[in-house]
N, C-alpha and C positions, 0 to 999 in steps of 0.2 A: 502629461505622460510620465513625468519624473516621479510624481507621487504614487502612481500605479506601479512603477518599477520598484519603488521603495517597499510597497506592500508585497510585491512579488519576492523581493529579497528576504523579507521577514518570513514569508511562507516557506521559501526554500530553506532558510536557516532552521525553522521549526521542524520541517520534515527530514532534514539531514540529521539533526540531533536525535529525533525519535527513531528514524530508520537505523542509525548506527547503534543506538541504545538497545533497541529490541533484538537486534541481531545476536546480542549476548545471551538472549533467552534460548537460542539454539544449543549453546553449550550446556546450559542447565537442563534442557530437554534431553540431550544425549546422556548426561550424567544420571538423570532419573531413570531413563530407559535402561542403561547399563546396570545400575544398582538393582532395579526391579528384576531384570533378567537373571542376574547372579543370585539374588535371594530366592527367586522362584526355583532355579535349577538346583542350588546347593541345599537350601533349607525348606523347600516346598512352601514358601511364604509368598503371598502376593496380595495386592490390594487394588480394588477398582479405583480408589482415589488416586493412586499413583499413575494408573493407566489414563485416567481422565485428566490428570495434571499434565501429562505429555500432550494430550490433545489440546488442552487450553493453551499451553505455551506455544505450540506450533500454530494454532489459530491466531494468537496474538502477533507472532512474527509475520505471518502471511498477510493479515489484515492491516496492521500498523505500518509495515514496511512497503506496502504497495505504492504509497505516495512517493516514497524515496526511490522506488524502482522507476516510476514515471519521471521523476526529476533527473535521475541518472541516465535517462534514455535507454534503459535496459528492458523495456516492455516489449511484448510481442508485436511485430508489425508484419503485414503482408507486403513483402518487399518485391514481389514479382514485377509489378507495374511501377510502384513508388520509386524504386531505385533508378528507373530509366527517365524519370521526370527531372526537369530543371529544379534547382533549389527553391526558386520562388513558388513553383507549383506545389512542391512538397510542403512548403509552409502553409499554403492555402488549404491543402488537404488536411493538415494538422489543425488549422483553425476551424474548418468546417466539421471535422470529426469530433473535435472537442465540444463544439456548440451543439451539434445534432445528436451525438451518441454518448460521449463520456459524461458530460454534466447531467443530462437528463437521466441516464442510467443510475448515476450516483444519487441524485435527488430522489428518484423513485425508490431506490433501495433504502435510503434513510427513512423516507416517509412510511414504508411498509415495515421496517424493522423496529422503529421506536416503540410502537404499541406492543409488539411482542416482548421487547426488553422490559417495558414498564409493567407488563403483566407478570413476567417472571420475577421481577424485583418485588412487586407488591405481594405476591403469593409466597415468596421465599422458596419457590420450587426447587427440589433437590432431584438429582438424577435417580432414575428407577433402579440403577445398579446398587447392590448392597455396598455400603460404605462409600457411595458416590458423593460427588461434590455439589455445592449449590450451583444452579444453572445461570443466574442472572449475570455474573461477570463475563462469561463467554458470549452471551447475547448482547451485552453492552459493546463488545468489540466490533460488532457489525456496523452500527451507525457511526461509531467513532472512526473506524477504518475507512468507511466510505465518505465520511465527512472530511477526513484528511485528504483522501484521493480527490474529492471535489475541489477543495481549496487549492490543491496542487495543480489540478486541471485549469483552474482560474489563473494561477500563476503562469503556467505554460502558455495560456492564451494571451496574457499580457505580453509575455516575451516575444511570442510569434508576431503579434501585431506590431510591436516596437521594432522588430527586425524588418518587417515589411515596410514600415514607415521610414526606416533608416535611422531610428533613434537608438539602436542597440546593435553592436556587431554580432554577426552570426557565428557562434562558436563552432557549430558543425561544419560550416563552409571553410572556416579557418583551419580546423583540424584536417579536413579533406585536402586542402591545398598544401598543408605541411606534409601530410602523408604522401601526396603525389610528388613532392619535391625530393623525397628520399629516393 
């Protein structure tokens, strides 16, 4: 289990680095959006490339940071029933959900998106919009983002099993206990 926990720590470190790094693309996205709006209003100048660049940057942040969101436990959960369960049952729901839903969904998405990316890359396809950008980079983000999400799901699976086995302290239970002590 210790070697799997080492793999988990490496995956966590990778997704932490990437998630925090791509978050800065939001600033660039806002700057491009602002400059584009100002030049359009003041000088009647605009470019589809700038509009598409905004879309590309937002797509990059959304897809690449999804794994960091899972790592940070900031993803959406249906807490109506989950919150009423014991921590052990919550962990089992997370294990089962990861194995039956998250990992298969990620793998299917990767399987279906790689041929589309390869097709766009091979053809050098460009947006239909005048002055638009090359399409393959944004299509590459789909398998990359879901690949990162899949390996983060694997990392979370390792950690949940380690917690259930008693090989790793449960950070959520510790945080809840600390919050209750206040």
